[in-house]
Structure formats: C-alpha cells, structure tokens
N, C-alpha and C positions, 0 to 999 in steps of 0.2 A: 626071464619070462616063463610063465607057466604054459604047459601044453594043453590045458583044458579048454575045450570049446563048449560054450554054453548052448543049450538047445534053442534059445531064442535070442536074437540080436536086437537089443533095444537102443542101439546107438550109443551105449555108455561104455567107457573103458573100465574094466574091472581088474585087469591084470595087475596093476600096481598095488591096489588094495589087497588083492588075493595073495600076492607074493609076500606081503607083510603080515598075513594072518598067522597068529600063533598056532602052534601045534595043538592037536586035540587034547593032549595030556595037560597042557597049560590051562585050558578051559576046565578040565576036571578039577584042578586045584582051586580055581575060583568057585566052582560049583560047590565044593566041599565047604569052603568058607561061608558061602551064602546059606548052606544047609545049617551051619552052626547058628546063624542069625535067624533061622526060621522059627525060633521060639522066643516069645516076648520076654520071658524071664531071663534068658541068657543075654538078650540085648540090654535089659536093665542092669544086670550084673556087670556086663562088659562096660557099659557107659559109666557106671559108678566107679569101676576100677581104672577108668581113664582119668579120674579126678582124685583118686586117693589110693593108698595102699592099706589093705585091711585084712583081718583074720576072718575065718568062716563064721564065727559066732556073731561078730559085728555086721558082716554082710547079711547074714540071716535076719537080724533085727531090722536092718535098713530096708530090705525088700519084703519083709513079712513072710518068710518062708522057713521051713525047717532046715536045720543044719545039714542033714543027709541030702536033701534036695539041692541045696546050694552046693554042697560038695560034688554032687553029680554034674551039675552045670560047670563048675570050675574045672573038673577033670576034662570035660569036652573042650572047653575054651583053651585050656593049656595044651591039650593034644593037637589042637588046630593052630597053635602058635600065636594066639591072640593075647594071652596073658602069661605072666611068669610068676614064680613063687620063690620065696626065700624063707629059710628056717631061722628062728631066733629062739634058742632054747627049745621049749616044747611047743611054741607057737609057730604057725606057718602064715606068712603074709602074702597076699596076692596083689598084683597091679597089672595094668595093661602093658603088653610088650612094647619095647622101644623099637618098633619097626615101622616101615613105611605102610605096610598093610594095616596094622592096627591104627595108625594115625589117620589114614584115609577113611577107614570104616567109622572111626569116631566122628570125624567131620561129616561124613555122610549121614550118620544117625542124627547128629545135631541139626543138620539142615532139614532132614526128613520130618522131624518132630517140631521144628521151628523153635528151638530153645537156644539160649546162649550159655556158654560154659562159664562157671565162676572162675575167675582168676586167669582166663586165657584171652 
C-alpha cells in the first residue's frame, strides 16, 4: 500500500490503482512515441511500412514527398524503434518493426482513420 494521503477524500479507493501506476520514466517513453506520431507525414509513412517493405525512393513517390524529407522521417521512426531497415546491395529497405508497440500503433491508426488494412 502507498503512504500517500490525498487532500480530499471522495470515498473512492485509489491505493490499488496508484500502486500499479507505471514509473514516470515509462510515461516518458510513451510520450516520445506519441511525439513521433505528432506529424501526419510520419504517420502516413509508418502506416505504409506496416503494409510493405520499401526503399526511400518508392516511399517518396507513394507519399509525394522529397527523398531527403522521407529520409528524415525514416530516421526518426527508426530511432524510436517503430521501423527497421535492411540493406540489400546499395538499396536500403524499410518496414514496420515486428514489435508489440508498432503493432498496437498500427491498429490504433487504423481505427482512428476508420480504414481497413489490405491483406490483414
């Protein structure tokens, strides 16, 4: 049990919920992921990479953005652990990370924009 006494007693038991509250650092991680998704272009790129593996040039064409702009977004998504990359010769291919976080965010985006995934 926690030793915190709330200033106002509203007759509700908060101790059990409070004892299971994640540490502030864990909320920081979630906040950083949501910051990544604070840009609609990154959301589009992430959504696209949940459905295919592509190179920068093709992603650029699909989202109608310059390759340097797409590369910038890819770098941020990769640093946030939402996408992965692999090199094949001179080409680098990107796709959504195979993680619970990426999967949950993908489904959240799908529900938020009320679209259905092809092939899922």
